[in-house]
C-alpha positions as a LaTeX table, in Angstrom:
\begin{tabular}{lrrr}
\hline
Residue & $x$ (\AA) & $y$ (\AA) & $z$ (\AA) \\
\hline
Met1 & $-13.51$ & 7.80 & $-2.90$ \\
Ser2 & $-16.24$ & 5.64 & $-1.43$ \\
Ile3 & $-17.78$ & 6.51 & 1.91 \\
Asp4 & $-16.40$ & 3.28 & 3.38 \\
Arg5 & $-12.83$ & 4.17 & 2.47 \\
Phe6 & $-13.41$ & 7.69 & 3.78 \\
Ile7 & $-14.61$ & 6.34 & 7.13 \\
Leu8 & $-11.64$ & 3.98 & 7.39 \\
Arg9 & $-9.17$ & 6.75 & 6.58 \\
Lys10 & $-10.76$ & 9.03 & 9.17 \\
Leu11 & $-10.67$ & 6.23 & 11.75 \\
Asn12 & $-6.99$ & 5.69 & 11.03 \\
Thr13 & $-6.16$ & 9.34 & 11.77 \\
Cys14 & $-8.85$ & 10.11 & 14.35 \\
Gln15 & $-7.60$ & 11.33 & 17.72 \\
Glu16 & $-10.83$ & 12.28 & 19.48 \\
Glu17 & $-12.45$ & 9.32 & 21.25 \\
His18 & $-16.04$ & 10.51 & 20.73 \\
Thr19 & $-15.52$ & 11.03 & 17.01 \\
Cys20 & $-13.85$ & 7.63 & 16.63 \\
Ala21 & $-16.78$ & 5.96 & 18.40 \\
Asn22 & $-19.24$ & 7.67 & 16.06 \\
Leu23 & $-17.25$ & 6.61 & 13.00 \\
Val24 & $-17.23$ & 3.01 & 14.22 \\
Arg25 & $-21.01$ & 3.14 & 14.78 \\
Leu26 & $-21.50$ & 4.54 & 11.29 \\
Phe27 & $-19.33$ & 1.83 & 9.77 \\
Val28 & $-21.24$ & $-0.91$ & 11.63 \\
Ile29 & $-24.53$ & 0.51 & 10.36 \\
Arg30 & $-23.20$ & 0.46 & 6.79 \\
Ile31 & $-22.06$ & $-3.16$ & 7.19 \\
Arg32 & $-25.46$ & $-4.23$ & 8.55 \\
Lys33 & $-27.28$ & $-2.47$ & 5.70 \\
Ala34 & $-25.02$ & $-4.22$ & 3.18 \\
Glu35 & $-25.70$ & $-7.61$ & 4.79 \\
Ile36 & $-29.47$ & $-7.02$ & 4.67 \\
Ala37 & $-29.27$ & $-5.96$ & 1.03 \\
Glu38 & $-27.21$ & $-9.02$ & 0.18 \\
Glu39 & $-29.72$ & $-11.34$ & 1.89 \\
His40 & $-32.56$ & $-9.62$ & 0.04 \\
Asp41 & $-30.78$ & $-10.05$ & $-3.29$ \\
Ala42 & $-30.16$ & $-13.74$ & $-2.60$ \\
Ala43 & $-33.83$ & $-14.27$ & $-1.69$ \\
Tyr44 & $-34.88$ & $-12.47$ & $-4.87$ \\
Val45 & $-32.66$ & $-14.69$ & $-7.02$ \\
Leu46 & $-33.95$ & $-17.83$ & $-5.33$ \\
Ser47 & $-37.56$ & $-16.76$ & $-5.85$ \\
Lys48 & $-36.87$ & $-16.21$ & $-9.55$ \\
Leu49 & $-35.45$ & $-19.73$ & $-9.85$ \\
Asn50 & $-38.60$ & $-21.37$ & $-8.48$ \\
\hline
\end{tabular}
């Protein structure tokens, strides 16, 4: 199971507010890192085309 699915499953069953907040923060960090990686990949492809 991927870490993203694990986080989502834990969020779905989480009952402690502090833990839920930490899981949401972790998920947002993972989304931001994925967006940065995607932008970097797109820039790399464009530089190869020129």
